[in-house]
C-alpha positions in Angstrom: -0.1 0.1 -0.3 1.5 3.5 -0.6 0.8 6.3 1.6 -1.6 9.2 0.5 0.0 11.3 2.6 4.0 12.2 2.7 6.0 13.8 4.4 8.6 17.3 3.3 11.0 14.0 2.6 9.3 11.5 0.9 7.9 14.5 -1.5 11.6 15.5 -1.9 12.0 11.2 -3.1 9.5 10.8 -4.5 10.0 13.6 -6.9 13.9 13.2 -7.7 14.4 16.6 -6.3 16.6 18.3 -3.8 15.5 19.4 -0.4 16.9 23.1 -0.5 14.4 23.3 -4.0 11.2 21.4 -3.3 11.6 24.5 -0.5 11.9 27.2 -3.4 8.9 25.3 -5.2 6.5 25.7 -1.7 7.1 29.1 -0.9 7.0 30.0 -4.5 3.2 27.8 -4.7 4.3 25.8 -7.6 3.8 22.3 -5.6 0.3 22.2 -3.5 1.3 21.0 0.1 0.0 21.3 3.7 1.2 23.4 6.7 -1.3 22.3 9.4 0.2 24.0 12.5 2.1 26.4 9.9 5.1 23.9 11.2 5.9 20.5 8.9 5.3 20.2 5.2 2.8 17.6 3.8 2.3 16.2 0.7 -0.3 14.7 -1.1 1.1 11.7 -3.4 -1.6 12.2 -6.2 -1.2 15.7 -6.5 2.6 15.9 -6.6 1.8 13.1 -9.2 -0.8 15.2 -11.0 2.1 18.0 -10.8 4.7 15.6 -11.9 2.6 14.7 -15.4 1.7 18.3 -16.0 2.6 20.6 -19.0 3.0 17.3 -21.3 4.0 17.4 -24.7 2.7 14.8 -27.1 4.9 12.1 -28.6 6.2 12.4 -32.6 2.7 9.9 -33.4 0.4 12.6 -31.8 1.9 14.7 -33.4 1.7 12.9 -37.0 -1.3 12.1 -36.2 -2.9 16.0 -35.7 -0.7 17.6 -38.6 -2.5 14.7 -40.7 -6.0 15.8 -38.9 -5.7 19.2 -39.5 -4.4 19.1 -43.0 -7.3 16.9 -43.8 -10.1 19.3 -42.4 -7.9 22.4 -44.6 -7.9 20.3 -47.9 -12.1 19.6 -46.9 -12.9 23.5 -47.5 -13.9 25.1 -50.4 
């Protein structure tokens, strides 16, 4: 079973980032986190995983398929 709530150190490990950089990301509001009682930082695993997968770039096949669809739709217009 994987933990749903991660400590700061566990979050750093999941992200594969150094603690100093993770602190910068939390301070800048880039990473979603919780800070109950204003002390320790905690992360929700699902939100970190969503963040890791954000700003995805389509693969070559997806780009080629989109290009073919675009060209086909443009050539059908008068």
